[in-house]
N, C-alpha and C positions, 0 to 999 in steps of 0.2 A: 563292943557286936556295932556294926556299922548297918545304920536305916537309910533303905533308898525307898523314895515318893516319886513315883512318877503326875505328870502332869500336862495339859493340852491335846488329848484325843479328841475324838467328835467326830460329828457327820459332813464331811466334803464332798463335792462331785468330781469324776473321773476329770484327770486336767489340772486340779486346785491344790492347795498345797498347805500343810499342818507343820507346826514346830511341836516337836513333846521337848519336857523338862524332865528330868530328874534332878531333884535336891538327895544330896548325900549328906550324912550325920554320922558322927561317933567315929570309930577309929577307921578313918577312910586311909590311912597309911599304909595299913596291911594291905590294901590292894594295891594289885601292879596291872589291871587291865580293867576297862570300863566297857559294858559294851549294850545293846538293844537288842532283843530277840522276840520276837512275835510268834504266835500260833494261832490259828485258823480256825474255823467250826472243822473238825473232823480232821486235822490235821497236826502232824508232830509238831512241837518249840522249833523254832530253826533261827540259826543265828542271821541277824541283819548285818549290823555292822561292829565293829570293835576299835579301841581306842587303847593307845598301850602308853604307859606312861612317859617311856622315852618317845610319844608321838606317833608311831608306827597306827595305819591304821587297814583293816582290812573290810570287806565289803561283800555281802552276799552279789553274784552275777544278774540276779534280777532287780538288785535296786543300782546297782553301779551307775555315776553318771545322775542317777535323779535324788539319792538323798547324802546327807552329810553329816558326820558325826563329828563332834566338838566337844570342847568342855570349857569351863571357867574357872580355873583354881584356887581364884578368888573367892567368888561365890559356893565354892563347891558344890556345883551344877554339872551337869550332862544335858548333851542337847544332842537332836537328831532332826536336823531339816530336812522335811519329806516333800519334793516337787513333781510334778506330772504325775499324780498319783492315780493308781487304774483301781479296777473294781478287785482285781487280785492283791491289791495291799490290804485288804478289810485280813482285819486279826485284833487281839490283844495283845498290843506291845507290852515288852517288859526291858526295867533294866535291872544289870547283874555287874558283879561286880566279883573276879576272878582273885583270890590267895592262891599263891604259888601257881598250881595246876588245877586248881579247882574252882568253878563259878559257884561261890559258896552263899554269894549273897543276890537276893532278890526282891525287885520291889510288888508291890500286888497289882500293878497292870493298870495301862488304860486304853480303852478301846478306842478304835478307828475303823472307820466306817465309810467306804467310800462308793457312791451311786453311781448308775452306766451316765 
C-alpha cells in the first residue's frame, strides 16, 4: 500500500506564493508517476502537474510558467511550488500516484484559497 499526505495549503493573496508538500510512504516503488490534481467548488477534479520517475513533467496550460512540480527522492516527498497565484487557483489540491496506467493512490487533500 501507499500513503500520501499533503500539507502546505492555506490562504494567500493574489500574486502570492505557496509551496505544497506531499509525504509518500509505503510501497512507493510501484508508482511510475506522481502528480498534483485540484478540485474547485462545483467543478471536476483536474490535473495540475505530473512528474514521471524518469523526470518528465507535464503541466496544465493554466499553470504553466507559474507552478513547478518537483520531488525529493531521499525524503520521499513531492512538492508543488505555486507562484503568481490567482483567485482561479482556489481549490483543494490532491497528491496522487499512478501505478501502471491508473491513478490508484490519493491523499486527503489540502485547501488553497487565493483572495483577490
